[in-house]
N, CA, C, O and the ligand as a Tripos MOL2 file, in Angstrom:
@<TRIPOS>MOLECULE
protein
  241   239    61     0     0
PROTEIN
NO_CHARGES

@<TRIPOS>ATOM
      1 N           3.4070   -3.9940   10.9420 N.3       1 MET1
      2 CA          3.8080   -3.6320    9.5780 C.3       1 MET1
      3 C           2.5920   -3.1910    8.7740 C.2       1 MET1
      4 O           1.5000   -3.7430    8.9090 O.2       1 MET1
      5 N           2.8060   -2.1940    7.9450 N.am      2 LYS2
      6 CA          1.6910   -1.7020    7.1400 C.3       2 LYS2
      7 C           1.8200   -2.1470    5.6950 C.2       2 LYS2
      8 O           2.9200   -2.3310    5.1740 O.2       2 LYS2
      9 N           0.6920   -2.3100    5.0760 N.am      3 CYS3
     10 CA          0.6680   -2.6700    3.6580 C.3       3 CYS3
     11 C           1.2310   -1.4970    2.8500 C.2       3 CYS3
     12 O           0.8020   -0.3560    3.0210 O.2       3 CYS3
     13 N           2.1840   -1.7850    1.9800 N.am      4 THR4
     14 CA          2.8220   -0.7350    1.1860 C.3       4 THR4
     15 C           1.8260    0.0040    0.3080 C.2       4 THR4
     16 O           1.9620    1.2060    0.0820 O.2       4 THR4
     17 N           0.8430   -0.7030   -0.1780 N.am      5 PHE5
     18 CA         -0.0880   -0.0800   -1.1160 C.3       5 PHE5
     19 C          -1.2590    0.6130   -0.4300 C.2       5 PHE5
     20 O          -1.4500    1.8170   -0.6060 O.2       5 PHE5
     21 N          -2.0370   -0.1190    0.3400 N.am      6 CYS6
     22 CA         -3.2520    0.4860    0.8950 C.3       6 CYS6
     23 C          -3.0010    1.1450    2.2520 C.2       6 CYS6
     24 O          -3.8030    1.9650    2.6970 O.2       6 CYS6
     25 N          -1.8860    0.7920    2.9160 N.am      7 GLY7
     26 CA         -1.5320    1.4460    4.1720 C.3       7 GLY7
     27 C          -2.2120    0.8590    5.3930 C.2       7 GLY7
     28 O          -2.0740    1.3860    6.4970 O.2       7 GLY7
     29 N          -2.9420   -0.2230    5.2050 N.am      8 LYS8
     30 CA         -3.6260   -0.8420    6.3340 C.3       8 LYS8
     31 C          -2.6500   -1.6560    7.1630 C.2       8 LYS8
     32 O          -1.7190   -2.2710    6.6420 O.2       8 LYS8
     33 N          -2.8860   -1.6440    8.4650 N.am      9 GLU9
     34 CA         -2.0560   -2.4200    9.3710 C.3       9 GLU9
     35 C          -2.2960   -3.9120    9.1250 C.2       9 GLU9
     36 O          -3.4400   -4.3600    9.0440 O.2       9 GLU9
     37 N          -1.2070   -4.6710    9.0080 N.am     10 MET10
     38 CA         -1.3880   -6.1060    8.8300 C.3      10 MET10
     39 C          -0.6870   -6.8880    9.9190 C.2      10 MET10
     40 O           0.3590   -6.4780   10.4220 O.2      10 MET10
     41 N          -1.2660   -8.0090   10.2760 N.am     11 GLU11
     42 CA         -0.7000   -8.8180   11.3460 C.3      11 GLU11
     43 C           0.5310   -9.5540   10.8620 C.2      11 GLU11
     44 O           0.6750   -9.8620    9.6780 O.2      11 GLU11
     45 N           1.4270   -9.8320   11.8200 N.am     12 LYS12
     46 CA          2.6270  -10.5850   11.4750 C.3      12 LYS12
     47 C           2.2520  -11.9440   10.9290 C.2      12 LYS12
     48 O           1.3470  -12.6050   11.4380 O.2      12 LYS12
     49 N           2.9480  -12.3510    9.9020 N.am     13 GLY13
     50 CA          2.6780  -13.6740    9.3420 C.3      13 GLY13
     51 C           1.5910  -13.6750    8.2930 C.2      13 GLY13
     52 O           1.3370  -14.6970    7.6560 O.2      13 GLY13
     53 N           0.9390  -12.5200    8.1070 N.am     14 THR14
     54 CA         -0.0780  -12.4440    7.0650 C.3      14 THR14
     55 C           0.4580  -11.6160    5.9050 C.2      14 THR14
     56 O           1.4670  -10.9240    6.0400 O.2      14 THR14
     57 N          -0.2070  -11.6910    4.7910 N.am     15 GLY15
     58 CA          0.1970  -10.9050    3.6440 C.3      15 GLY15
     59 C           1.4350  -11.4630    2.9760 C.2      15 GLY15
     60 O           1.8040  -12.6190    3.1790 O.2      15 GLY15
     61 N           2.0720  -10.6210    2.1730 N.am     16 LYS16
     62 CA          3.1860  -11.0850    1.3620 C.3      16 LYS16
     63 C           4.2920  -10.0420    1.3450 C.2      16 LYS16
     64 O           4.0230   -8.8480    1.2090 O.2      16 LYS16
     65 N           5.5240  -10.4870    1.4820 N.am     17 LEU17
     66 CA          6.6550   -9.5800    1.4100 C.3      17 LEU17
     67 C           7.3400   -9.7360    0.0590 C.2      17 LEU17
     68 O           7.5710  -10.8520   -0.4070 O.2      17 LEU17
     69 N           7.6570   -8.6160   -0.5590 N.am     18 VAL18
     70 CA          8.3380   -8.6460   -1.8480 C.3      18 VAL18
     71 C           9.6020   -7.8020   -1.7350 C.2      18 VAL18
     72 O           9.5350   -6.6240   -1.3850 O.2      18 VAL18
     73 N          10.7500   -8.3990   -2.0290 N.am     19 VAL19
     74 CA         12.0030   -7.6500   -2.0190 C.3      19 VAL19
     75 C          12.3670   -7.2880   -3.4510 C.2      19 VAL19
     76 O          12.5490   -8.1520   -4.3090 O.2      19 VAL19
     77 N          12.4680   -5.9870   -3.6780 N.am     20 LYS20
     78 CA         12.7540   -5.5280   -5.0300 C.3      20 LYS20
     79 C          14.2510   -5.5680   -5.3010 C.2      20 LYS20
     80 O          15.0610   -5.7160   -4.3860 O.2      20 LYS20
     81 N          14.5990   -5.4340   -6.5730 N.am     21 ALA21
     82 CA         15.9930   -5.5080   -6.9910 C.3      21 ALA21
     83 C          16.8480   -4.4380   -6.3270 C.2      21 ALA21
     84 O          18.0410   -4.6490   -6.1100 O.2      21 ALA21
     85 N          16.2580   -3.3000   -6.0040 N.am     22 ASP22
     86 CA         17.0180   -2.2180   -5.3810 C.3      22 ASP22
     87 C          17.0760   -2.3480   -3.8590 C.2      22 ASP22
     88 O          17.5760   -1.4500   -3.1810 O.2      22 ASP22
     89 N          16.5750   -3.4460   -3.3220 N.am     23 GLY23
     90 CA         16.6650   -3.7000   -1.8890 C.3      23 GLY23
     91 C          15.4760   -3.2280   -1.0920 C.2      23 GLY23
     92 O          15.3980   -3.4880    0.1090 O.2      23 GLY23
     93 N          14.5580   -2.5460   -1.7210 N.am     24 LYS24
     94 CA         13.3630   -2.0780   -1.0320 C.3      24 LYS24
     95 C          12.4460   -3.2520   -0.7060 C.2      24 LYS24
     96 O          12.2470   -4.1470   -1.5270 O.2      24 LYS24
     97 N          11.8940   -3.2340    0.5010 N.am     25 ILE25
     98 CA         10.9760   -4.3050    0.8740 C.3      25 ILE25
     99 C           9.5470   -3.7740    0.8400 C.2      25 ILE25
    100 O           9.2140   -2.7890    1.5000 O.2      25 ILE25
    101 N           8.7270   -4.4390    0.0680 N.am     26 LEU26
    102 CA          7.3270   -4.0480   -0.0200 C.3      26 LEU26
    103 C           6.4850   -5.1070    0.6610 C.2      26 LEU26
    104 O           6.7640   -6.3010    0.5480 O.2      26 LEU26
    105 N           5.4550   -4.6710    1.3660 N.am     27 SER27
    106 CA          4.5650   -5.6360    2.0090 C.3      27 SER27
    107 C           3.1480   -5.4000    1.5170 C.2      27 SER27
    108 O           2.6940   -4.2620    1.3950 O.2      27 SER27
    109 N           2.4760   -6.4730    1.2440 N.am     28 PHE28
    110 CA          1.1140   -6.3710    0.7440 C.3      28 PHE28
    111 C           0.1760   -7.2240    1.5820 C.2      28 PHE28
    112 O           0.4840   -8.3780    1.8830 O.2      28 PHE28
    113 N          -0.9730   -6.6600    1.9630 N.am     29 CYS29
    114 CA         -1.9060   -7.4030    2.8030 C.3      29 CYS29
    115 C          -2.6860   -8.4260    1.9770 C.2      29 CYS29
    116 O          -3.1480   -9.4380    2.5040 O.2      29 CYS29
    117 N          -2.8240   -8.1590    0.7090 N.am     30 LYS30
    118 CA         -3.5130   -9.1170   -0.1590 C.3      30 LYS30
    119 C          -3.0330   -8.9500   -1.5940 C.2      30 LYS30
    120 O          -2.4240   -7.9420   -1.9540 O.2      30 LYS30
    121 N          -3.3230   -9.9620   -2.4000 N.am     31 SER31
    122 CA         -2.8180   -9.9540   -3.7720 C.3      31 SER31
    123 C          -3.3780   -8.7840   -4.5680 C.2      31 SER31
    124 O          -2.7590   -8.3220   -5.5260 O.2      31 SER31
    125 N          -4.5530   -8.3080   -4.1670 N.am     32 LYS32
    126 CA         -5.1580   -7.1510   -4.8180 C.3      32 LYS32
    127 C          -4.2130   -5.9470   -4.7320 C.2      32 LYS32
    128 O          -4.0140   -5.2230   -5.7080 O.2      32 LYS32
    129 N          -3.6420   -5.7540   -3.5480 N.am     33 CYS33
    130 CA         -2.7270   -4.6410   -3.3340 C.3      33 CYS33
    131 C          -1.4530   -4.8220   -4.1600 C.2      33 CYS33
    132 O          -0.9330   -3.8640   -4.7320 O.2      33 CYS33
    133 N          -0.9640   -6.0440   -4.2140 N.am     34 GLU34
    134 CA          0.2610   -6.3120   -4.9700 C.3      34 GLU34
    135 C           0.0510   -5.9990   -6.4450 C.2      34 GLU34
    136 O           0.8820   -5.3420   -7.0720 O.2      34 GLU34
    137 N          -1.0430   -6.4630   -6.9860 N.am     35 LYS35
    138 CA         -1.3280   -6.2400   -8.3970 C.3      35 LYS35
    139 C          -1.5050   -4.7570   -8.6910 C.2      35 LYS35
    140 O          -0.9800   -4.2460   -9.6800 O.2      35 LYS35
    141 N          -2.2450   -4.0710   -7.8330 N.am     36 ASN36
    142 CA         -2.5150   -2.6520   -8.0590 C.3      36 ASN36
    143 C          -1.2580   -1.7960   -7.9410 C.2      36 ASN36
    144 O          -1.1330   -0.7690   -8.6070 O.2      36 ASN36
    145 N          -0.3230   -2.2310   -7.0840 N.am     37 SER37
    146 CA          0.8900   -1.4400   -6.8870 C.3      37 SER37
    147 C           1.7330   -1.4100   -8.1520 C.2      37 SER37
    148 O           2.5110   -0.4810   -8.3660 O.2      37 SER37
    149 N           1.5760   -2.4320   -8.9910 N.am     38 ILE38
    150 CA          2.3550   -2.4980  -10.2240 C.3      38 ILE38
    151 C           1.7710   -1.5590  -11.2810 C.2      38 ILE38
    152 O           2.5050   -0.9220  -12.0360 O.2      38 ILE38
    153 N           0.4610   -1.4840  -11.3210 N.am     39 ILE39
    154 CA         -0.1670   -0.7500  -12.4160 C.3      39 ILE39
    155 C          -0.7510    0.5980  -12.0050 C.2      39 ILE39
    156 O          -1.0770    1.4200  -12.8630 O.2      39 ILE39
    157 N          -0.8880    0.8340  -10.6790 N.am     40 ARG40
    158 CA         -1.5310    2.0840  -10.2790 C.3      40 ARG40
    159 C          -0.7730    2.8000   -9.1760 C.2      40 ARG40
    160 O          -0.0140    2.1880   -8.4250 O.2      40 ARG40
    161 N          -0.9860    4.0880   -9.0900 N.am     41 ASN41
    162 CA         -0.4170    4.8980   -8.0250 C.3      41 ASN41
    163 C          -1.4180    4.9080   -6.8660 C.2      41 ASN41
    164 O          -2.5840    5.2520   -7.0600 O.2      41 ASN41
    165 N          -0.9630    4.5270   -5.6420 N.am     42 PRO42
    166 CA         -1.9130    4.4810   -4.5140 C.3      42 PRO42
    167 C          -2.6110    5.8070   -4.2560 C.2      42 PRO42
    168 O          -3.7050    5.8350   -3.6930 O.2      42 PRO42
    169 N          -1.9860    6.9060   -4.6660 N.am     43 ARG43
    170 CA         -2.6040    8.2220   -4.4780 C.3      43 ARG43
    171 C          -3.8400    8.4100   -5.3400 C.2      43 ARG43
    172 O          -4.6330    9.3260   -5.1180 O.2      43 ARG43
    173 N          -3.9970    7.5410   -6.3180 N.am     44 ARG44
    174 CA         -5.1520    7.6610   -7.2220 C.3      44 ARG44
    175 C          -6.1660    6.5630   -6.9940 C.2      44 ARG44
    176 O          -7.1410    6.4430   -7.7360 O.2      44 ARG44
    177 N          -5.9360    5.7590   -5.9630 N.am     45 VAL45
    178 CA         -6.8610    4.6570   -5.6900 C.3      45 VAL45
    179 C          -7.6410    4.9570   -4.4150 C.2      45 VAL45
    180 O          -7.0600    5.1300   -3.3440 O.2      45 VAL45
    181 N          -8.9590    5.0170   -4.5440 N.am     46 ALA46
    182 CA         -9.8090    5.5330   -3.4690 C.3      46 ALA46
    183 C          -9.7580    4.7380   -2.1690 C.2      46 ALA46
    184 O         -10.0310    5.3010   -1.1090 O.2      46 ALA46
    185 N          -9.4160    3.4440   -2.2110 N.am     47 TRP47
    186 CA         -9.4660    2.6510   -0.9870 C.3      47 TRP47
    187 C          -8.1410    2.5730   -0.2480 C.2      47 TRP47
    188 O          -8.0020    1.7440    0.6510 O.2      47 TRP47
    189 N          -7.1570    3.4060   -0.5920 N.am     48 THR48
    190 CA         -5.8770    3.3730    0.1240 C.3      48 THR48
    191 C          -5.8260    4.4580    1.1930 C.2      48 THR48
    192 O          -6.5280    5.4660    1.1010 O.2      48 THR48
    193 N          -4.9870    4.2440    2.2100 N.am     49 GLU49
    194 CA         -4.8270    5.2270    3.2770 C.3      49 GLU49
    195 C          -4.1800    6.5010    2.7260 C.2      49 GLU49
    196 O          -4.5100    7.6090    3.1500 O.2      49 GLU49
    197 N          -3.2630    6.3290    1.7860 N.am     50 VAL50
    198 CA         -2.5760    7.4810    1.1900 C.3      50 VAL50
    199 C          -3.5870    8.4330    0.5460 C.2      50 VAL50
    200 O          -3.4840    9.6540    0.6620 O.2      50 VAL50
    201 N          -4.5570    7.8360   -0.1300 N.am     51 PHE51
    202 CA         -5.5850    8.6220   -0.7950 C.3      51 PHE51
    203 C          -6.3940    9.4130    0.2270 C.2      51 PHE51
    204 O          -6.6840   10.5920    0.0230 O.2      51 PHE51
    205 N          -6.7570    8.7550    1.3290 N.am     52 LYS52
    206 CA         -7.5510    9.4160    2.3660 C.3      52 LYS52
    207 C          -6.7640   10.5420    3.0280 C.2      52 LYS52
    208 O          -7.2920   11.6270    3.2740 O.2      52 LYS52
    209 N          -5.4920   10.2660    3.3100 N.am     53 GLU53
    210 CA         -4.6420   11.2860    3.9400 C.3      53 GLU53
    211 C          -4.5170   12.4930    3.0230 C.2      53 GLU53
    212 O          -4.5980   13.6380    3.4670 O.2      53 GLU53
    213 N          -4.3240   12.2270    1.7660 N.am     54 GLN54
    214 CA         -4.1940   13.2710    0.7730 C.3      54 GLN54
    215 C          -5.4310   14.1620    0.7510 C.2      54 GLN54
    216 O          -5.3400   15.3880    0.6790 O.2      54 GLN54
    217 N          -6.5790   13.5140    0.8150 N.am     55 LYS55
    218 CA         -7.8450   14.2290    0.8260 C.3      55 LYS55
    219 C          -7.9480   15.1510    2.0440 C.2      55 LYS55
    220 O          -8.3560   16.3080    1.9430 O.2      55 LYS55
    221 N          -7.5580   14.5890    3.2090 N.am     56 GLN56
    222 CA         -7.6220   15.3590    4.4520 C.3      56 GLN56
    223 C          -6.6800   16.5590    4.3780 C.2      56 GLN56
    224 O          -7.0330   17.6610    4.7980 O.2      56 GLN56
    225 N          -5.4980   16.3380    3.8490 N.am     57 THR57
    226 CA         -4.5170   17.4140    3.7680 C.3      57 THR57
    227 C          -5.0370   18.5510    2.8940 C.2      57 THR57
    228 O          -4.8050   19.7230    3.1910 O.2      57 THR57
    229 N          -5.7270   18.2100    1.8360 N.am     58 LYS58
    230 CA         -6.2620   19.2120    0.9380 C.3      58 LYS58
    231 C          -7.2860   20.1030    1.6300 C.2      58 LYS58
    232 O          -7.3670   21.3030    1.3680 O.2      58 LYS58
    233 N          -8.0690   19.4870    2.5250 N.am     59 LYS59
    234 CA         -9.1180   20.2330    3.2240 C.3      59 LYS59
    235 C          -8.5220   21.2920    4.1350 C.2      59 LYS59
    236 O          -9.0880   22.3740    4.2910 O.2      59 LYS59
    237 N          -7.3630   20.9770    4.7430 N.am     60 VAL60
    238 CA         -6.7370   21.8820    5.7030 C.3      60 VAL60
    239 C          -5.9440   22.9770    5.0400 C.2      60 VAL60
    240 O          -5.3590   23.8170    5.7240 O.2      60 VAL60
    241 ZN         -3.1810   -3.6500    1.3130 Zn       61 ZN61
@<TRIPOS>BOND
     1     1     2 1
     2     2     3 1
     3     3     4 2
     4     3     5 am
     5     5     6 1
     6     6     7 1
     7     7     8 2
     8     7     9 am
     9     9    10 1
    10    10    11 1
    11    11    12 2
    12    11    13 am
    13    13    14 1
    14    14    15 1
    15    15    16 2
    16    15    17 am
    17    17    18 1
    18    18    19 1
    19    19    20 2
    20    19    21 am
    21    21    22 1
    22    22    23 1
    23    23    24 2
    24    23    25 am
    25    25    26 1
    26    26    27 1
    27    27    28 2
    28    27    29 am
    29    29    30 1
    30    30    31 1
    31    31    32 2
    32    31    33 am
    33    33    34 1
    34    34    35 1
    35    35    36 2
    36    35    37 am
    37    37    38 1
    38    38    39 1
    39    39    40 2
    40    39    41 am
    41    41    42 1
    42    42    43 1
    43    43    44 2
    44    43    45 am
    45    45    46 1
    46    46    47 1
    47    47    48 2
    48    47    49 am
    49    49    50 1
    50    50    51 1
    51    51    52 2
    52    51    53 am
    53    53    54 1
    54    54    55 1
    55    55    56 2
    56    55    57 am
    57    57    58 1
    58    58    59 1
    59    59    60 2
    60    59    61 am
    61    61    62 1
    62    62    63 1
    63    63    64 2
    64    63    65 am
    65    65    66 1
    66    66    67 1
    67    67    68 2
    68    67    69 am
    69    69    70 1
    70    70    71 1
    71    71    72 2
    72    71    73 am
    73    73    74 1
    74    74    75 1
    75    75    76 2
    76    75    77 am
    77    77    78 1
    78    78    79 1
    79    79    80 2
    80    79    81 am
    81    81    82 1
    82    82    83 1
    83    83    84 2
    84    83    85 am
    85    85    86 1
    86    86    87 1
    87    87    88 2
    88    87    89 am
    89    89    90 1
    90    90    91 1
    91    91    92 2
    92    91    93 am
    93    93    94 1
    94    94    95 1
    95    95    96 2
    96    95    97 am
    97    97    98 1
    98    98    99 1
    99    99   100 2
   100    99   101 am
   101   101   102 1
   102   102   103 1
   103   103   104 2
   104   103   105 am
   105   105   106 1
   106   106   107 1
   107   107   108 2
   108   107   109 am
   109   109   110 1
   110   110   111 1
   111   111   112 2
   112   111   113 am
   113   113   114 1
   114   114   115 1
   115   115   116 2
   116   115   117 am
   117   117   118 1
   118   118   119 1
   119   119   120 2
   120   119   121 am
   121   121   122 1
   122   122   123 1
   123   123   124 2
   124   123   125 am
   125   125   126 1
   126   126   127 1
   127   127   128 2
   128   127   129 am
   129   129   130 1
   130   130   131 1
   131   131   132 2
   132   131   133 am
   133   133   134 1
   134   134   135 1
   135   135   136 2
   136   135   137 am
   137   137   138 1
   138   138   139 1
   139   139   140 2
   140   139   141 am
   141   141   142 1
   142   142   143 1
   143   143   144 2
   144   143   145 am
   145   145   146 1
   146   146   147 1
   147   147   148 2
   148   147   149 am
   149   149   150 1
   150   150   151 1
   151   151   152 2
   152   151   153 am
   153   153   154 1
   154   154   155 1
   155   155   156 2
   156   155   157 am
   157   157   158 1
   158   158   159 1
   159   159   160 2
   160   159   161 am
   161   161   162 1
   162   162   163 1
   163   163   164 2
   164   163   165 am
   165   165   166 1
   166   166   167 1
   167   167   168 2
   168   167   169 am
   169   169   170 1
   170   170   171 1
   171   171   172 2
   172   171   173 am
   173   173   174 1
   174   174   175 1
   175   175   176 2
   176   175   177 am
   177   177   178 1
   178   178   179 1
   179   179   180 2
   180   179   181 am
   181   181   182 1
   182   182   183 1
   183   183   184 2
   184   183   185 am
   185   185   186 1
   186   186   187 1
   187   187   188 2
   188   187   189 am
   189   189   190 1
   190   190   191 1
   191   191   192 2
   192   191   193 am
   193   193   194 1
   194   194   195 1
   195   195   196 2
   196   195   197 am
   197   197   198 1
   198   198   199 1
   199   199   200 2
   200   199   201 am
   201   201   202 1
   202   202   203 1
   203   203   204 2
   204   203   205 am
   205   205   206 1
   206   206   207 1
   207   207   208 2
   208   207   209 am
   209   209   210 1
   210   210   211 1
   211   211   212 2
   212   211   213 am
   213   213   214 1
   214   214   215 1
   215   215   216 2
   216   215   217 am
   217   217   218 1
   218   218   219 1
   219   219   220 2
   220   219   221 am
   221   221   222 1
   222   222   223 1
   223   223   224 2
   224   223   225 am
   225   225   226 1
   226   226   227 1
   227   227   228 2
   228   227   229 am
   229   229   230 1
   230   230   231 1
   231   231   232 2
   232   231   233 am
   233   233   234 1
   234   234   235 1
   235   235   236 2
   236   235   237 am
   237   237   238 1
   238   238   239 1
   239   239   240 2
@<TRIPOS>SUBSTRUCTURE
     1 MET1         2 RESIDUE 1 A MET
     2 LYS2         6 RESIDUE 1 A LYS
     3 CYS3        10 RESIDUE 1 A CYS
     4 THR4        14 RESIDUE 1 A THR
     5 PHE5        18 RESIDUE 1 A PHE
     6 CYS6        22 RESIDUE 1 A CYS
     7 GLY7        26 RESIDUE 1 A GLY
     8 LYS8        30 RESIDUE 1 A LYS
     9 GLU9        34 RESIDUE 1 A GLU
    10 MET10       38 RESIDUE 1 A MET
    11 GLU11       42 RESIDUE 1 A GLU
    12 LYS12       46 RESIDUE 1 A LYS
    13 GLY13       50 RESIDUE 1 A GLY
    14 THR14       54 RESIDUE 1 A THR
    15 GLY15       58 RESIDUE 1 A GLY
    16 LYS16       62 RESIDUE 1 A LYS
    17 LEU17       66 RESIDUE 1 A LEU
    18 VAL18       70 RESIDUE 1 A VAL
    19 VAL19       74 RESIDUE 1 A VAL
    20 LYS20       78 RESIDUE 1 A LYS
    21 ALA21       82 RESIDUE 1 A ALA
    22 ASP22       86 RESIDUE 1 A ASP
    23 GLY23       90 RESIDUE 1 A GLY
    24 LYS24       94 RESIDUE 1 A LYS
    25 ILE25       98 RESIDUE 1 A ILE
    26 LEU26      102 RESIDUE 1 A LEU
    27 SER27      106 RESIDUE 1 A SER
    28 PHE28      110 RESIDUE 1 A PHE
    29 CYS29      114 RESIDUE 1 A CYS
    30 LYS30      118 RESIDUE 1 A LYS
    31 SER31      122 RESIDUE 1 A SER
    32 LYS32      126 RESIDUE 1 A LYS
    33 CYS33      130 RESIDUE 1 A CYS
    34 GLU34      134 RESIDUE 1 A GLU
    35 LYS35      138 RESIDUE 1 A LYS
    36 ASN36      142 RESIDUE 1 A ASN
    37 SER37      146 RESIDUE 1 A SER
    38 ILE38      150 RESIDUE 1 A ILE
    39 ILE39      154 RESIDUE 1 A ILE
    40 ARG40      158 RESIDUE 1 A ARG
    41 ASN41      162 RESIDUE 1 A ASN
    42 PRO42      166 RESIDUE 1 A PRO
    43 ARG43      170 RESIDUE 1 A ARG
    44 ARG44      174 RESIDUE 1 A ARG
    45 VAL45      178 RESIDUE 1 A VAL
    46 ALA46      182 RESIDUE 1 A ALA
    47 TRP47      186 RESIDUE 1 A TRP
    48 THR48      190 RESIDUE 1 A THR
    49 GLU49      194 RESIDUE 1 A GLU
    50 VAL50      198 RESIDUE 1 A VAL
    51 PHE51      202 RESIDUE 1 A PHE
    52 LYS52      206 RESIDUE 1 A LYS
    53 GLU53      210 RESIDUE 1 A GLU
    54 GLN54      214 RESIDUE 1 A GLN
    55 LYS55      218 RESIDUE 1 A LYS
    56 GLN56      222 RESIDUE 1 A GLN
    57 THR57      226 RESIDUE 1 A THR
    58 LYS58      230 RESIDUE 1 A LYS
    59 LYS59      234 RESIDUE 1 A LYS
    60 VAL60      238 RESIDUE 1 A VAL
    61 ZN61       241 GROUP 0 **** ****
């Protein structure tokens, strides 16, 4: 399972699962990711996989 926010692979039994009211399941590898997901867009946060992928896509 991957962290919803930073996109890093996390081991089973680690991190935190959050079920939203609309049924979506979010997984976070650490509380830092959980907090940031509420206030920030992962595409604008330099340490997320989404941000890195976005950067790579722009280059191509
Ligand atoms: Zn994370």
